[in-house]
N, CA, C and O atoms as CSV, one atom per row, in Angstrom:
chain,resi,resn,atom,element,x,y,z
A,1,MET,N,N,81.338,98.472,106.671
A,1,MET,CA,C,80.520,99.382,107.445
A,1,MET,C,C,81.249,100.714,107.583
A,1,MET,O,O,82.455,100.743,107.824
A,2,THR,N,N,80.527,101.797,107.433
A,2,THR,CA,C,81.151,103.116,107.558
A,2,THR,C,C,81.254,103.521,109.018
A,2,THR,O,O,80.447,103.124,109.858
A,3,GLU,N,N,82.262,104.317,109.287
A,3,GLU,CA,C,82.487,104.768,110.660
A,3,GLU,C,C,81.508,105.897,110.988
A,3,GLU,O,O,81.350,106.835,110.208
A,4,GLN,N,N,80.868,105.800,112.123
A,4,GLN,CA,C,79.902,106.808,112.564
A,4,GLN,C,C,80.601,107.856,113.422
A,4,GLN,O,O,81.516,107.521,114.174
A,5,PRO,N,N,80.184,109.133,113.323
A,5,PRO,CA,C,80.771,110.156,114.189
A,5,PRO,C,C,80.375,109.897,115.637
A,5,PRO,O,O,79.352,109.263,115.895
A,6,PRO,N,N,81.170,110.378,116.579
A,6,PRO,CA,C,80.821,110.172,117.987
A,6,PRO,C,C,79.482,110.826,118.311
A,6,PRO,O,O,79.144,111.888,117.788
A,7,ALA,N,N,78.741,110.171,119.176
A,7,ALA,CA,C,77.435,110.712,119.567
A,7,ALA,C,C,77.618,112.007,120.343
A,7,ALA,O,O,78.590,112.166,121.081
A,8,GLY,N,N,76.681,112.927,120.174
A,8,GLY,CA,C,76.692,114.153,120.964
A,8,GLY,C,C,77.363,115.331,120.289
A,8,GLY,O,O,77.436,116.401,120.892
A,9,GLY,N,N,77.856,115.192,119.073
A,9,GLY,CA,C,78.513,116.313,118.413
A,9,GLY,C,C,78.456,116.160,116.909
A,9,GLY,O,O,78.218,115.064,116.403
A,10,PRO,N,N,78.669,117.242,116.195
A,10,PRO,CA,C,78.629,117.181,114.738
A,10,PRO,C,C,79.872,116.480,114.203
A,10,PRO,O,O,80.911,116.475,114.862
A,11,PRO,N,N,79.776,115.892,113.024
A,11,PRO,CA,C,80.948,115.250,112.422
A,11,PRO,C,C,82.029,116.287,112.104
A,11,PRO,O,O,81.737,117.471,111.931
A,12,ALA,N,N,83.269,115.828,112.029
A,12,ALA,CA,C,84.408,116.732,111.841
A,12,ALA,C,C,84.342,117.509,110.529
A,12,ALA,O,O,84.935,118.582,110.425
A,13,ASP,N,N,83.641,116.997,109.537
A,13,ASP,CA,C,83.580,117.702,108.254
A,13,ASP,C,C,82.259,118.468,108.077
A,13,ASP,O,O,81.914,118.855,106.960
A,14,SER,N,N,81.534,118.684,109.155
A,14,SER,CA,C,80.276,119.419,109.046
A,14,SER,C,C,80.563,120.911,108.884
A,14,SER,O,O,81.605,121.384,109.338
A,15,PRO,N,N,79.672,121.654,108.254
A,15,PRO,CA,C,79.870,123.097,108.099
A,15,PRO,C,C,80.054,123.813,109.444
A,15,PRO,O,O,80.813,124.778,109.533
A,16,VAL,N,N,79.375,123.351,110.467
A,16,VAL,CA,C,79.508,123.971,111.788
A,16,VAL,C,C,80.928,123.784,112.313
A,16,VAL,O,O,81.549,124.740,112.776
A,17,MET,N,N,81.441,122.566,112.244
A,17,MET,CA,C,82.792,122.302,112.736
A,17,MET,C,C,83.838,123.041,111.906
A,17,MET,O,O,84.817,123.551,112.450
A,18,LEU,N,N,83.637,123.098,110.612
A,18,LEU,CA,C,84.569,123.829,109.761
A,18,LEU,C,C,84.573,125.311,110.116
A,18,LEU,O,O,85.632,125.937,110.133
A,19,ALA,N,N,83.409,125.878,110.398
A,19,ALA,CA,C,83.333,127.285,110.804
A,19,ALA,C,C,84.022,127.503,112.149
A,19,ALA,O,O,84.724,128.497,112.334
A,20,ILE,N,N,83.824,126.584,113.080
A,20,ILE,CA,C,84.474,126.695,114.395
A,20,ILE,C,C,85.991,126.632,114.241
A,20,ILE,O,O,86.712,127.437,114.830
A,21,LEU,N,N,86.474,125.679,113.452
A,21,LEU,CA,C,87.917,125.539,113.250
A,21,LEU,C,C,88.507,126.757,112.542
A,21,LEU,O,O,89.600,127.206,112.888
A,22,ALA,N,N,87.795,127.288,111.560
A,22,ALA,CA,C,88.270,128.488,110.870
A,22,ALA,C,C,88.299,129.679,111.833
A,22,ALA,O,O,89.234,130.479,111.800
A,23,GLY,N,N,87.289,129.796,112.681
A,23,GLY,CA,C,87.250,130.874,113.661
A,23,GLY,C,C,88.392,130.791,114.651
A,23,GLY,O,O,88.983,131.808,115.012
A,24,ARG,N,N,88.704,129.583,115.092
A,24,ARG,CA,C,89.823,129.393,116.027
A,24,ARG,C,C,91.151,129.751,115.367
A,24,ARG,O,O,92.014,130.362,115.998
A,25,ALA,N,N,91.316,129.377,114.113
A,25,ALA,CA,C,92.553,129.699,113.399
A,25,ALA,C,C,92.690,131.214,113.229
A,25,ALA,O,O,93.771,131.770,113.421
A,26,TRP,N,N,91.600,131.868,112.873
A,26,TRP,CA,C,91.607,133.326,112.718
A,26,TRP,C,C,91.912,134.002,114.049
A,26,TRP,O,O,92.693,134.953,114.099
A,27,GLU,N,N,91.301,133.518,115.125
A,27,GLU,CA,C,91.534,134.088,116.459
A,27,GLU,C,C,92.997,133.933,116.872
A,27,GLU,O,O,93.575,134.854,117.451
A,28,ALA,N,N,93.595,132.794,116.583
A,28,ALA,CA,C,95.001,132.570,116.924
A,28,ALA,C,C,95.901,133.535,116.163
A,28,ALA,O,O,96.839,134.089,116.737
A,29,ARG,N,N,95.628,133.742,114.883
A,29,ARG,CA,C,96.423,134.698,114.087
A,29,ARG,C,C,96.251,136.108,114.599
A,29,ARG,O,O,97.221,136.861,114.683
A,30,LEU,N,N,95.022,136.480,114.946
A,30,LEU,CA,C,94.769,137.822,115.466
A,30,LEU,C,C,95.479,138.020,116.801
A,30,LEU,O,O,96.089,139.065,117.030
A,31,ASN,N,N,95.406,137.028,117.682
A,31,ASN,CA,C,96.094,137.122,118.976
A,31,ASN,C,C,97.598,137.286,118.791
A,31,ASN,O,O,98.226,138.063,119.511
A,32,THR,N,N,98.176,136.575,117.849
A,32,THR,CA,C,99.607,136.695,117.581
A,32,THR,C,C,99.953,138.109,117.115
A,32,THR,O,O,100.937,138.694,117.569
A,33,ALA,N,N,99.152,138.647,116.220
A,33,ALA,CA,C,99.399,140.004,115.718
A,33,ALA,C,C,99.219,141.046,116.826
A,33,ALA,O,O,100.010,141.984,116.926
A,34,LEU,N,N,98.197,140.889,117.647
A,34,LEU,CA,C,97.958,141.838,118.734
A,34,LEU,C,C,99.056,141.759,119.795
A,34,LEU,O,O,99.478,142.784,120.331
A,35,ARG,N,N,99.515,140.547,120.095
A,35,ARG,CA,C,100.544,140.343,121.119
A,35,ARG,C,C,101.820,141.111,120.776
A,35,ARG,O,O,102.538,141.557,121.671
A,36,ALA,N,N,102.099,141.262,119.491
A,36,ALA,CA,C,103.282,142.015,119.060
A,36,ALA,C,C,103.210,143.481,119.494
A,36,ALA,O,O,104.228,144.168,119.562
A,37,HIS,N,N,102.002,143.945,119.783
A,37,HIS,CA,C,101.798,145.322,120.222
A,37,HIS,C,C,101.433,145.414,121.701
A,37,HIS,O,O,101.072,146.484,122.191
A,38,GLY,N,N,101.528,144.298,122.405
A,38,GLY,CA,C,101.192,144.281,123.828
A,38,GLY,C,C,99.707,144.259,124.102
A,38,GLY,O,O,99.270,144.644,125.186
A,39,LEU,N,N,98.917,143.809,123.126
A,39,LEU,CA,C,97.463,143.810,123.249
A,39,LEU,C,C,96.895,142.400,123.188
A,39,LEU,O,O,97.590,141.448,122.832
A,40,SER,N,N,95.611,142.282,123.543
A,40,SER,CA,C,94.873,141.023,123.453
A,40,SER,C,C,93.493,141.333,122.879
A,40,SER,O,O,93.157,142.492,122.637
A,41,LEU,N,N,92.706,140.291,122.666
A,41,LEU,CA,C,91.336,140.515,122.182
A,41,LEU,C,C,90.513,141.316,123.188
A,41,LEU,O,O,89.656,142.107,122.796
A,42,ARG,N,N,90.768,141.117,124.478
A,42,ARG,CA,C,90.058,141.888,125.493
A,42,ARG,C,C,90.372,143.379,125.352
A,42,ARG,O,O,89.480,144.219,125.473
A,43,HIS,N,N,91.642,143.702,125.097
A,43,HIS,CA,C,92.021,145.099,124.901
A,43,HIS,C,C,91.336,145.668,123.657
A,43,HIS,O,O,90.814,146.783,123.669
A,44,LEU,N,N,91.352,144.875,122.592
A,44,LEU,CA,C,90.722,145.314,121.349
A,44,LEU,C,C,89.226,145.543,121.546
A,44,LEU,O,O,88.673,146.511,121.025
A,45,GLY,N,N,88.573,144.659,122.293
A,45,GLY,CA,C,87.145,144.825,122.575
A,45,GLY,C,C,86.866,146.081,123.375
A,45,GLY,O,O,85.916,146.808,123.086
A,46,ALA,N,N,87.695,146.342,124.388
A,46,ALA,CA,C,87.517,147.550,125.197
A,46,ALA,C,C,87.691,148.795,124.338
A,46,ALA,O,O,86.922,149.748,124.460
A,47,LEU,N,N,88.700,148.789,123.467
A,47,LEU,CA,C,88.900,149.933,122.575
A,47,LEU,C,C,87.703,150.126,121.648
A,47,LEU,O,O,87.290,151.256,121.387
A,48,GLY,N,N,87.155,149.031,121.158
A,48,GLY,CA,C,85.978,149.128,120.289
A,48,GLY,C,C,84.780,149.724,121.005
A,48,GLY,O,O,84.075,150.563,120.443
A,49,HIS,N,N,84.539,149.297,122.247
A,49,HIS,CA,C,83.427,149.854,123.021
A,49,HIS,C,C,83.646,151.343,123.291
A,49,HIS,O,O,82.713,152.140,123.181
A,50,LEU,N,N,84.870,151.716,123.641
A,50,LEU,CA,C,85.158,153.120,123.948
A,50,LEU,C,C,85.118,153.993,122.699
A,50,LEU,O,O,84.702,155.150,122.765
A,51,ALA,N,N,85.545,153.450,121.567
A,51,ALA,CA,C,85.481,154.219,120.325
A,51,ALA,C,C,84.026,154.462,119.930
A,51,ALA,O,O,83.687,155.531,119.423
A,52,GLY,N,N,83.180,153.479,120.159
A,52,GLY,CA,C,81.761,153.608,119.810
A,52,GLY,C,C,80.978,154.466,120.780
A,52,GLY,O,O,80.018,155.130,120.389
A,53,THR,N,N,81.380,154.459,122.049
A,53,THR,CA,C,80.672,155.215,123.084
A,53,THR,C,C,81.697,155.855,124.013
A,53,THR,O,O,81.968,155.322,125.089
A,54,PRO,N,N,82.275,156.994,123.612
A,54,PRO,CA,C,83.242,157.656,124.485
A,54,PRO,C,C,82.586,158.072,125.803
A,54,PRO,O,O,81.392,158.369,125.849
A,55,GLY,N,N,83.375,158.089,126.861
A,55,GLY,CA,C,82.867,158.545,128.144
A,55,GLY,C,C,82.311,157.445,129.021
A,55,GLY,O,O,81.689,157.733,130.044
A,56,LEU,N,N,82.518,156.188,128.647
A,56,LEU,CA,C,82.043,155.081,129.481
A,56,LEU,C,C,82.832,155.043,130.791
A,56,LEU,O,O,84.004,155.417,130.838
A,57,SER,N,N,82.176,154.591,131.833
A,57,SER,CA,C,82.866,154.364,133.100
A,57,SER,C,C,83.442,152.957,133.098
A,57,SER,O,O,83.127,152.144,132.228
A,58,TYR,N,N,84.301,152.677,134.095
A,58,TYR,CA,C,84.829,151.321,134.234
A,58,TYR,C,C,83.680,150.321,134.394
A,58,TYR,O,O,83.718,149.232,133.821
A,59,THR,N,N,82.678,150.686,135.160
A,59,THR,CA,C,81.542,149.793,135.415
A,59,THR,C,C,80.779,149.503,134.131
A,59,THR,O,O,80.450,148.352,133.846
A,60,ASP,N,N,80.497,150.550,133.353
A,60,ASP,CA,C,79.783,150.365,132.084
A,60,ASP,C,C,80.592,149.513,131.114
A,60,ASP,O,O,80.057,148.627,130.446
A,61,LEU,N,N,81.874,149.793,131.049
A,61,LEU,CA,C,82.739,149.055,130.142
A,61,LEU,C,C,82.837,147.587,130.560
A,61,LEU,O,O,82.785,146.694,129.714
A,62,ALA,N,N,82.978,147.338,131.854
A,62,ALA,CA,C,83.044,145.962,132.354
A,62,ALA,C,C,81.737,145.224,132.077
A,62,ALA,O,O,81.752,144.048,131.713
A,63,ARG,N,N,80.626,145.898,132.246
A,63,ARG,CA,C,79.324,145.271,131.995
A,63,ARG,C,C,79.205,144.882,130.528
A,63,ARG,O,O,78.728,143.793,130.210
A,64,ARG,N,N,79.633,145.763,129.638
A,64,ARG,CA,C,79.558,145.458,128.206
A,64,ARG,C,C,80.460,144.289,127.829
A,64,ARG,O,O,80.104,143.472,126.980
A,65,ALA,N,N,81.639,144.209,128.469
A,65,ALA,CA,C,82.592,143.149,128.161
A,65,ALA,C,C,82.307,141.873,128.954
A,65,ALA,O,O,82.933,140.839,128.724
A,66,ARG,N,N,81.366,141.954,129.880
A,66,ARG,CA,C,80.988,140.822,130.736
A,66,ARG,C,C,82.174,140.307,131.556
A,66,ARG,O,O,82.428,139.106,131.641
A,67,VAL,N,N,82.888,141.267,132.157
A,67,VAL,CA,C,83.981,140.947,133.072
A,67,VAL,C,C,83.780,141.768,134.339
A,67,VAL,O,O,82.908,142.636,134.390
A,68,THR,N,N,84.591,141.491,135.366
A,68,THR,CA,C,84.477,142.257,136.602
A,68,THR,C,C,85.084,143.641,136.415
A,68,THR,O,O,85.902,143.867,135.523
A,69,VAL,N,N,84.667,144.554,137.271
A,69,VAL,CA,C,85.207,145.915,137.227
A,69,VAL,C,C,86.714,145.870,137.505
A,69,VAL,O,O,87.482,146.606,136.886
A,70,GLN,N,N,87.131,145.012,138.430
A,70,GLN,CA,C,88.547,144.902,138.747
A,70,GLN,C,C,89.350,144.449,137.526
A,70,GLN,O,O,90.434,144.969,137.264
A,71,SER,N,N,88.824,143.498,136.798
A,71,SER,CA,C,89.489,143.022,135.594
A,71,SER,C,C,89.569,144.129,134.546
A,71,SER,O,O,90.574,144.263,133.848
A,72,MET,N,N,88.502,144.921,134.443
A,72,MET,CA,C,88.499,146.012,133.475
A,72,MET,C,C,89.505,147.094,133.869
A,72,MET,O,O,90.098,147.732,132.999
A,73,HIS,N,N,89.702,147.306,135.175
A,73,HIS,CA,C,90.723,148.264,135.613
A,73,HIS,C,C,92.093,147.835,135.095
A,73,HIS,O,O,92.867,148.670,134.626
A,74,ALA,N,N,92.397,146.546,135.175
A,74,ALA,CA,C,93.678,146.038,134.679
A,74,ALA,C,C,93.776,146.217,133.165
A,74,ALA,O,O,94.820,146.621,132.653
A,75,THR,N,N,92.704,145.921,132.456
A,75,THR,CA,C,92.690,146.060,131.000
A,75,THR,C,C,92.909,147.508,130.599
A,75,THR,O,O,93.741,147.799,129.739
A,76,VAL,N,N,92.166,148.415,131.215
A,76,VAL,CA,C,92.287,149.841,130.890
A,76,VAL,C,C,93.642,150.371,131.343
A,76,VAL,O,O,94.207,151.254,130.698
A,77,GLY,N,N,94.168,149.841,132.447
A,77,GLY,CA,C,95.489,150.255,132.899
A,77,GLY,C,C,96.546,150.001,131.835
A,77,GLY,O,O,97.395,150.855,131.580
A,78,THR,N,N,96.496,148.833,131.220
A,78,THR,CA,C,97.424,148.504,130.142
A,78,THR,C,C,97.229,149.446,128.959
A,78,THR,O,O,98.200,149.936,128.382
A,79,LEU,N,N,95.969,149.696,128.599
A,79,LEU,CA,C,95.688,150.587,127.468
A,79,LEU,C,C,96.138,152.013,127.757
A,79,LEU,O,O,96.582,152.721,126.854
A,80,THR,N,N,96.024,152.434,129.011
A,80,THR,CA,C,96.475,153.766,129.406
A,80,THR,C,C,97.998,153.857,129.307
A,80,THR,O,O,98.533,154.847,128.810
A,81,GLU,N,N,98.693,152.818,129.782
A,81,GLU,CA,C,100.158,152.785,129.686
A,81,GLU,C,C,100.633,152.843,128.243
A,81,GLU,O,O,101.664,153.445,127.943
A,82,LEU,N,N,99.878,152.217,127.357
A,82,LEU,CA,C,100.227,152.217,125.940
A,82,LEU,C,C,99.840,153.520,125.243
A,82,LEU,O,O,100.200,153.740,124.087
A,83,GLY,N,N,99.109,154.380,125.943
A,83,GLY,CA,C,98.690,155.655,125.376
A,83,GLY,C,C,97.449,155.569,124.507
A,83,GLY,O,O,97.146,156.507,123.769
A,84,ALA,N,N,96.729,154.462,124.581
A,84,ALA,CA,C,95.546,154.272,123.737
A,84,ALA,C,C,94.273,154.805,124.375
A,84,ALA,O,O,93.309,155.107,123.673
A,85,VAL,N,N,94.259,154.925,125.710
A,85,VAL,CA,C,93.071,155.365,126.438
A,85,VAL,C,C,93.480,156.445,127.435
A,85,VAL,O,O,94.574,156.407,127.999
A,86,ARG,N,N,92.592,157.399,127.642
A,86,ARG,CA,C,92.829,158.393,128.689
A,86,ARG,C,C,91.581,158.540,129.530
A,86,ARG,O,O,90.483,158.150,129.132
A,87,GLU,N,N,91.775,159.105,130.686
A,87,GLU,CA,C,90.697,159.236,131.662
A,87,GLU,C,C,90.577,160.714,132.069
A,87,GLU,O,O,91.028,161.101,133.146
A,88,PRO,N,N,89.969,161.534,131.202
A,88,PRO,CA,C,89.843,162.951,131.556
A,88,PRO,C,C,88.763,163.155,132.615
A,88,PRO,O,O,87.669,162.603,132.504
A,89,GLY,N,N,89.062,163.923,133.610
A,89,GLY,CA,C,88.049,164.279,134.613
A,89,GLY,C,C,87.773,163.236,135.661
A,89,GLY,O,O,86.997,163.494,136.581
A,90,GLY,N,N,88.370,162.073,135.566
A,90,GLY,CA,C,88.150,161.059,136.593
A,90,GLY,C,C,88.948,161.406,137.836
A,90,GLY,O,O,89.866,162.223,137.778
A,91,GLY,N,N,88.620,160.818,138.908
A,91,GLY,CA,C,89.359,161.065,140.137
A,91,GLY,C,C,88.725,160.320,141.282
A,91,GLY,O,O,87.699,159.658,141.120
A,92,ARG,N,N,89.330,160.429,142.421
A,92,ARG,CA,C,88.854,159.724,143.597
A,92,ARG,C,C,87.422,160.140,143.919
A,92,ARG,O,O,87.134,161.321,144.110
A,93,GLY,N,N,86.536,159.159,143.976
A,93,GLY,CA,C,85.142,159.430,144.309
A,93,GLY,C,C,84.292,159.887,143.139
A,93,GLY,O,O,83.090,160.103,143.298
A,94,ARG,N,N,84.892,160.037,141.967
A,94,ARG,CA,C,84.124,160.455,140.784
A,94,ARG,C,C,84.228,159.375,139.721
A,94,ARG,O,O,85.237,158.677,139.619
A,95,ALA,N,N,83.188,159.252,138.946
A,95,ALA,CA,C,83.183,158.227,137.878
A,95,ALA,C,C,84.222,158.572,136.835
A,95,ALA,O,O,84.338,159.726,136.422
A,96,ALA,N,N,84.983,157.571,136.405
A,96,ALA,CA,C,85.937,157.751,135.326
A,96,ALA,C,C,85.172,157.827,134.012
A,96,ALA,O,O,84.240,157.058,133.777
A,97,LEU,N,N,85.569,158.747,133.174
A,97,LEU,CA,C,84.965,158.856,131.856
A,97,LEU,C,C,86.068,158.543,130.842
A,97,LEU,O,O,86.858,159.410,130.470
A,98,LEU,N,N,86.100,157.313,130.417
A,98,LEU,CA,C,87.185,156.820,129.575
A,98,LEU,C,C,86.955,157.144,128.106
A,98,LEU,O,O,85.821,157.159,127.625
A,99,GLU,N,N,88.053,157.404,127.403
A,99,GLU,CA,C,87.945,157.631,125.965
A,99,GLU,C,C,89.224,157.208,125.268
A,99,GLU,O,O,90.295,157.184,125.873
A,100,VAL,N,N,89.104,156.871,123.977
A,100,VAL,CA,C,90.250,156.455,123.170
A,100,VAL,C,C,91.029,157.692,122.807
A,100,VAL,O,O,92.048,157.601,122.123
Protein backbone atom coordinates (compact mmCIF):
# COMPACT_ATOMS: atom_id res chain seq x y z
CA MET A 1 0.00 0.00 0.00
CA THR A 2 1.31 3.45 -0.84
CA GLU A 3 1.68 6.09 1.81
CA GLN A 4 -0.95 8.84 1.62
CA PRO A 5 -0.08 12.51 2.28
CA PRO A 6 -1.48 13.98 5.49
CA ALA A 7 -5.02 15.26 5.17
CA GLY A 8 -5.50 19.01 4.91
CA GLY A 9 -2.43 19.92 2.85
CA PRO A 10 -0.73 19.31 -0.47
CA PRO A 11 1.83 16.52 -0.78
CA ALA A 12 5.48 17.47 -0.25
CA ASP A 13 6.31 17.04 -3.94
CA SER A 14 3.40 19.10 -5.27
CA PRO A 15 4.17 22.15 -7.43
CA VAL A 16 2.62 24.39 -4.77
CA MET A 17 4.86 23.04 -2.01
CA LEU A 18 7.92 23.21 -4.23
CA ALA A 19 7.14 26.86 -5.02
CA ILE A 20 6.67 27.64 -1.31
CA LEU A 21 9.96 25.95 -0.41
CA ALA A 22 11.81 27.73 -3.21
CA GLY A 23 10.33 31.06 -2.08
CA ARG A 24 11.42 30.46 1.50
CA ALA A 25 14.95 29.59 0.38
CA TRP A 26 15.12 32.73 -1.78
CA GLU A 27 13.79 34.87 1.09
CA ALA A 28 16.41 33.46 3.47
CA ARG A 29 19.22 34.26 1.01
CA LEU A 30 17.87 37.76 0.44
CA ASN A 31 17.57 38.39 4.19
CA THR A 32 21.17 37.27 4.68
CA ALA A 33 22.40 39.62 1.95
CA LEU A 34 20.33 42.54 3.27
CA ARG A 35 21.43 41.94 6.88
CA ALA A 36 25.04 42.55 5.79
CA HIS A 37 23.95 46.12 5.05
CA GLY A 38 21.81 46.58 8.16
CA LEU A 39 18.58 46.12 6.21
CA SER A 40 15.58 43.77 6.16
CA LEU A 41 12.78 43.00 3.72
CA ARG A 42 10.65 45.60 5.50
CA HIS A 43 13.32 48.23 4.82
CA LEU A 44 13.56 47.14 1.20
CA GLY A 45 9.77 47.35 0.83
CA ALA A 46 9.68 50.84 2.32
CA LEU A 47 12.43 51.96 -0.06
CA GLY A 48 10.50 50.50 -2.99
CA HIS A 49 7.32 52.35 -2.04
CA LEU A 50 9.21 55.63 -1.57
CA ALA A 51 11.12 55.23 -4.83
CA GLY A 52 7.84 54.67 -6.68
CA THR A 53 5.95 57.47 -4.92
CA PRO A 54 8.24 60.12 -3.42
CA GLY A 55 6.69 62.36 -0.79
CA LEU A 56 4.71 59.72 1.10
CA SER A 57 3.91 60.41 4.73
CA TYR A 58 4.60 57.93 7.52
CA THR A 59 0.87 57.15 7.58
CA ASP A 60 0.68 56.49 3.84
CA LEU A 61 3.81 54.38 3.91
CA ALA A 62 2.58 52.37 6.91
CA ARG A 63 -0.77 51.79 5.22
CA ARG A 64 0.93 50.50 2.07
CA ALA A 65 3.18 48.19 4.10
CA ARG A 66 0.26 47.12 6.32
CA VAL A 67 2.09 47.97 9.54
CA THR A 68 1.46 50.50 12.30
CA VAL A 69 2.65 54.08 11.96
CA GLN A 70 4.86 53.55 15.01
CA SER A 71 6.52 50.55 13.38
CA MET A 72 7.07 52.55 10.20
CA HIS A 73 8.73 55.33 12.23
CA ALA A 74 11.27 52.76 13.45
CA THR A 75 11.80 51.42 9.92
CA VAL A 76 12.27 54.89 8.43
CA GLY A 77 14.47 55.87 11.37
CA THR A 78 16.90 53.09 10.46
CA LEU A 79 16.80 54.08 6.78
CA THR A 80 17.44 57.71 7.72
CA GLU A 81 20.43 56.72 9.87
CA LEU A 82 21.81 54.76 6.94
CA GLY A 83 21.37 57.79 4.68
CA ALA A 84 18.88 56.05 2.39
CA VAL A 85 15.85 58.23 3.23
CA ARG A 86 15.41 61.90 4.03
CA GLU A 87 12.53 63.93 5.33
CA PRO A 88 12.59 67.36 3.67
CA GLY A 89 10.09 69.85 5.03
CA GLY A 90 8.74 67.64 7.78
CA GLY A 91 8.47 68.94 11.28
CA ARG A 92 6.41 69.06 14.41
CA GLY A 93 2.74 69.26 13.49
CA ARG A 94 3.39 68.90 9.76
CA ALA A 95 3.18 65.79 7.63
CA ALA A 96 6.54 64.22 6.83
CA LEU A 97 7.22 63.96 3.13
CA LEU A 98 9.66 61.09 2.84
CA GLU A 99 11.90 60.41 -0.13
CA VAL A 100 14.79 58.13 -1.09
